C-alpha positions in Angstrom: -15.8 87.2 66.9 -12.4 88.7 66.2 -9.7 86.5 64.8 -6.6 85.7 66.8 -4.5 87.7 64.2 -6.7 90.8 64.7 -6.5 90.5 68.5 -2.6 90.3 68.3 -2.6 93.3 65.9 -4.7 95.3 68.3 -2.4 94.4 71.2 0.5 95.8 69.2 -1.3 98.9 68.0 -2.6 99.7 71.5 0.6 98.9 73.5 2.1 101.1 76.1 5.5 101.5 77.8 5.8 104.1 80.5 8.7 104.9 82.7 9.4 106.9 85.8 12.3 107.7 88.0 12.7 109.5 91.4 15.6 110.4 93.7 14.6 109.1 97.1 10.9 109.5 96.4 8.1 107.2 95.1 8.6 106.5 91.4 5.2 106.1 89.7 4.8 104.9 86.1 1.1 105.3 85.2 -1.3 104.9 82.2 -4.5 106.9 82.4 -7.9 105.2 82.2 -9.7 104.8 78.9 -13.5 104.7 79.0 -14.8 101.2 78.3 -11.3 99.7 77.8 -9.0 97.6 80.1 -5.3 97.9 80.4 -3.4 94.6 80.4 0.0 94.6 82.1 2.5 92.2 80.6 5.7 93.2 82.4 7.3 95.5 84.9 10.9 96.3 85.5 12.2 98.1 88.6 15.6 99.0 89.9 17.7 101.2 92.2 21.0 102.7 91.2 22.7 101.1 94.2 22.1 98.2 96.6 18.6 98.8 98.0 15.4 96.9 98.8 12.0 98.4 98.2 8.4 97.5 97.7 7.0 97.5 94.1 3.2 97.7 93.8 1.0 97.5 90.7 -2.3 99.2 91.1 -5.7 99.1 89.3 -6.9 102.5 90.1 -6.1 102.7 93.8 -6.3 98.9 94.5 -3.1 97.0 94.8 -3.3 94.0 92.4 0.4 92.8 92.7 3.2 93.6 95.1 6.7 92.3 95.5 9.9 93.4 97.2 12.7 94.4 94.8 16.3 93.7 95.8 18.4 96.1 93.7 16.6 95.3 90.4 14.1 92.9 88.9 12.2 92.3 85.6 8.8 90.6 86.1 7.0 89.1 83.1 3.4 88.0 83.5 2.6 85.1 81.2 -1.0 85.8 81.8 -1.3 89.6 81.8 -2.7 91.4 84.8 -6.1 92.9 83.7 -7.2 96.3 84.9 -10.8 97.3 85.5 -12.4 98.9 82.4 -11.9 102.7 82.6 -9.3 102.6 85.4 -5.8 103.9 85.3 -3.0 101.4 86.1 0.3 102.2 87.7 3.5 100.7 89.0 5.0 102.3 92.1 8.5 101.7 93.4 9.1 102.9 97.0 11.6 105.6 97.8 15.1 104.4 98.2 15.6 105.9 101.7 18.8 107.6 100.6 19.3 110.9 98.9 21.0 110.5 95.5 19.8 106.9 95.1 17.5 106.8 92.1 14.6 104.4 91.7 13.3 103.5 88.2 10.2 101.7 87.2 8.9 100.7 83.7 5.4 99.4 83.0 4.6 97.6 79.7 1.3 96.3 78.4 -1.6 97.0 76.0 -5.1 98.4 76.1 -8.2 96.6 74.6 
């Protein structure tokens, strides 16, 4: 069995941070699937560049595993990471703002083991 120190080191070495932005379109930050490995999502940040409300969804493949409305901006930390299905991509998707020139941004942070 792996030691706690080696697990923590692997989390650091296999970490990811992906970001996406879109002007009045769906903003999608995604991590491609890795055969035999799971992605663990530790946090997500989402925002609009002006006062807007939109739906943020985190997906395991095409399945929604978390969703929340974002009012202007939010940073969500998962004390227990969300675990993706082995081999599946994971993504965070922020709805279009509904107004041309209003950018939406989303950041997805985690690790793969």
